[in-house]
N, C-alpha and C positions, 0 to 999 in steps of 0.2 A: 559601540557596543563590540564586543571580542566576538568572534566567532563563537556560535553555542555546539554544545555535543549534541547527540541524538536522543540524548536523554537527558533530563533537569528532573532531580527529584524535588520534591514536594518544600523540601526545607530550603534547596537551594534558591528555587523557585520565589517562593516568597522572602527571602533576601535581596534576590534581583530586583525583585517588583518595588521592594521598600528604597533601596538604592538609588531608584530612576524617579522614586515620587508617583508611582501608578500602582494600580490595581493587578494581580497577577493576570486576568482578563484581558486591561491594554497592555500588559507586556507580551501578549502574542504577535501583534504587528510588530513591535519595535524588533522583535528577532528575526522577522522574516528577511528582512534586506541582507543580514551577516549570514543566515544558513544559505543565502544561494550560493556562497562560495564553497559549500561541500557538495553540489552536483556535480553530476558527469555527464555532460551532454557535449562529447567531440562531434557529433555530428552537427544537431541543428544549432546549437552556440549559443542557445536559449535556455539559461539555467533556471530552474521553477524549484520553490521551497514553498510547504506547508508545514505550520507551526501549531498543533494542538494541543488543548489540555484535557485529560483525562477525568475521572470522576476521584480517582485517589489523589489529586491535587499535583500530580504528575507531567510534566510537559516534554511531549515527542516531536521530532522533526522528522520530515519526509522530504524528498529530494529526487529530481527526475535523473536517468542513469539510460543512457545510452549505448550499444553496442556495436562498432563499427565491423563491416563485412555478414551482418545479420540482418534479416528482413526488419523493418522498423517494428511492427506488431510484437517484434520482442522486446521493447524497452518499458522501463518499470515508470511510472508516472509519479509525480512527487505526491499527492495523493493514495495511491496505492503501495508508497513506500512508507508511508504516515501509516497508514492500517494495518499493516503490516506489522511496523514496530510495535505499534500497539498491542496487536495478536502474540508475538514474541515475547515482550514482557506482562502477558497476561491482564491486560488493562480491561476491564470490560465495558467502560464506557467512555465514548468521545461527545463531551461537553460542548466545546467551540473548536474550531479552527480560523487561523490565517491564512492567508495564499497569497504570492506574488503575482499572480494573476488569474483570471476566470478560469474554473477548472473546464476542461472540455467535456464532451458530452459522454466520452467513455469512463472518465471519471466521476461524473455526474452517477452515472448508472452503478457502478462499483459501489460508489457509497451509500446505496440502496440496501446491501446486505447487512446493514446496520440496525437493529430495531429501533424505532421510533426515529427512524432517519430525518424524516422531515423537519425534525423538531431541534435537529442538530442548527447551533448557530456558527455562519458562516462569514469573514470579512476580508473583502479583497481587494488586496494593498494599492495594486492598480488602481489610478484615479480615471483611467478611461474604462471603467468595466461595466458602468452602466451608460456609457454614452454612445448613443447610435451616430450612426453615418447620416447624411443628408442626400437625399436624393430627388429628382426631379420628373423620373419617370410615374407617369401618371398610372398606368398598370400596379404598379407597387403600391400605391397609396393605401389602399385596405389591410394590405398586410403590413404594411408600415404603421398603421395607426394600432394596429393590434398587439405590435412588439413594444411599440412606445409606452402602450398602455399595460402591459405586462411590466415593462422595465421601472416605468414611474410605478407600480405598485411595489415591485421590489424595493425600489428607492424610500416610498412613502413607510415600510414596515421596517424600517431600519429603527433600531434603538437606537438609545443614548450614547450607547459606546461604538456604533457604527456597525454592530453586526446585522444580520439577517436571516431568519430563517430558509435552511438548507430548501423547504420545498417551494420557496420565492425564486430559484432559479432551476427548478424542474417542476413544474406544476404539477402536470400530468404523468405521474410516476409510473412506471411499470416494473415490480419487484417481487421478492419472495411470498409477499400475500396474495401476489395473484396465482402464484404455484403451489404453495407448501401449507401445509397445517397452522395454526397458529401455535401451536406448540413444539415446533422444531427447533431446534438452537440454531440462533443465526451468528452471524461470522464472528464475532468479538467474545459470545458466550461457550461455556467450556464445551469441549468435546472430547468424546473417548468412544472410537467408532470399533474397539475391540479386537482390533487386527491381531493375528500371531503368523510369524515365517513359517514359510513351509517347511518340513524337513528337520532337521537338530542342526542348532549352533555347533559350528565345527571348531572353535578355536583360533579361526585365521587371525591375523595382525589386524585385521580391520574390524574385528570382531564388535569394540567399541561403535566406531563409526557403523555399523549395521545397526546397531541397537539403538542410535540415536535416530538415524532415518525412521527406523521402524516407530520410535516415540512420537516422530513427526507425523509421521501417516496417520497415527490415531488421534491426533489432534486436526486434521485436515477436515476442510470445510465443503464437501460436496455432495448436497443435499440433491442437485437435480441431476446427477451422472449416476450416485452413487458409487464410485471410484475414488475415492480418497485415495495419496500418497504422500510420501514426505522424501525429503533429500537431506543427507548429511555431507559438508563438506570440510576438508582438512588443506590448511594452510603449509608451507614449508616449515612452520616455526613448532608444529605437530596443535594449534588451535584450532578447534573445532566449531563449525557453522550450519546451523540448522534452517528448513524453511518447510513448510505445507501447501500442498495448493488449496487455492478459493475459489471456488465457485460465484459465478454471476448469474442472477437470474435470465438475462439478456446474452451469455454464452460469452462473446467475444470477448469481455473487459475481464473474464476471468486469468489469474494471475497464478502461473506453474510454479512448481515446487524449485524448481533451480532458482528462479527470478526471487522468490522469497528466501532462498537461503542465501542468495546474495547480498539482500538486504541485511540479512546479520552481519555479513563478510564487509560490508561497505560501513556499516554501524559500528563496528567491532573490532575491526580488521587492522584500523591503527592508518587507514589511509594507501594502504600499498596497492600495486595495480594487480589484475587478475591472474596475470599470471604466478603468483605465489599460492596458489590453489592447485594443489598437487595430486588431491583423491577425491572421487565422490561416490556415494551411493545412493541410489533411489531405491526405493521401497514402494509397490504398489501392486496390487490385486493379481493376481493370473487370468489371462484371457478377460481382463477390464474392457467395458464398450469403448472409455476412455484413457488411451495410452501414452503415458510422459515419456516412456524410453528413448524414441527414435529424436524426438525434439531436443528431451536434455541432452542425448550423446551430440547432436549437431552442436547446440549452443557452448557444451563445454569445450568442443574440439576446435572452435574457434577463438574462444577469450583466453583458454588454460589449455593449449595445446599438449604439454607435458602431464598432462592429468590426468591417472586412471579411473576407469569409469566401471562399475560393478552395480549389478541390477538384481535384486531378492523379491520372492514374491510371497503374497500371503494366500 
């Protein structure tokens, strides 16, 4: 199968499924292996891809992205990329996804920010995903039996198409229901934070970039800190990319606005290197408890040394 794009429209998905004699649901795992070629893992050399189906019938691709010269926690995980790709394209529901390797705890936690996350169906194409290592350590027997029981439960819950509920790989979850009221919009749901820039827009050459960053900040998902932020990037050809801060109830899996904008760049920038990014604008609240400026500046200085960087406050 040819390498897929990061977004496959519903008509294209139906056509591709028909060509391969499968349903769209069963097309997802067929796209996983080709999609790994889109990953950017220069440190781990371990490409990961995730291919998801939205309620619109569109298919979205996510891959892992790593940044040499930066701490590992700045990396973008494939599942984070996938969810960000959905948000950038205003996709309200992730129905199912297939992934090349079992999601790490970081990603299982990040996915909890989607409403009804336990009901999302997942198919892991790695044949060893539910295989347990054998041990003779008697002290580990009870723990081992519990782990085997949980894994057997997950396998038993497989549907005919091979998918399992996301809850089966994170049975005792902590998420937004523990910290937020039920009516708070969650990650894939519409947001308007009602932010406005302090002062008057002065007609600077990057005013469009500034307004794009403001629009991104208004879509930011920051229910735990109340500190939304957004970033706009421009490349050497004048193409603009945007992304917004997305929080996790567990805090650490949260995704920064620069990483979210880089998802847009990787997905829609034609495959070029990060050195093609020549300008960036961050919009965030003045005196915010959670600030992105210093981290964003550091990240951009490393991956795009010639990029100018400006910050505007709301």
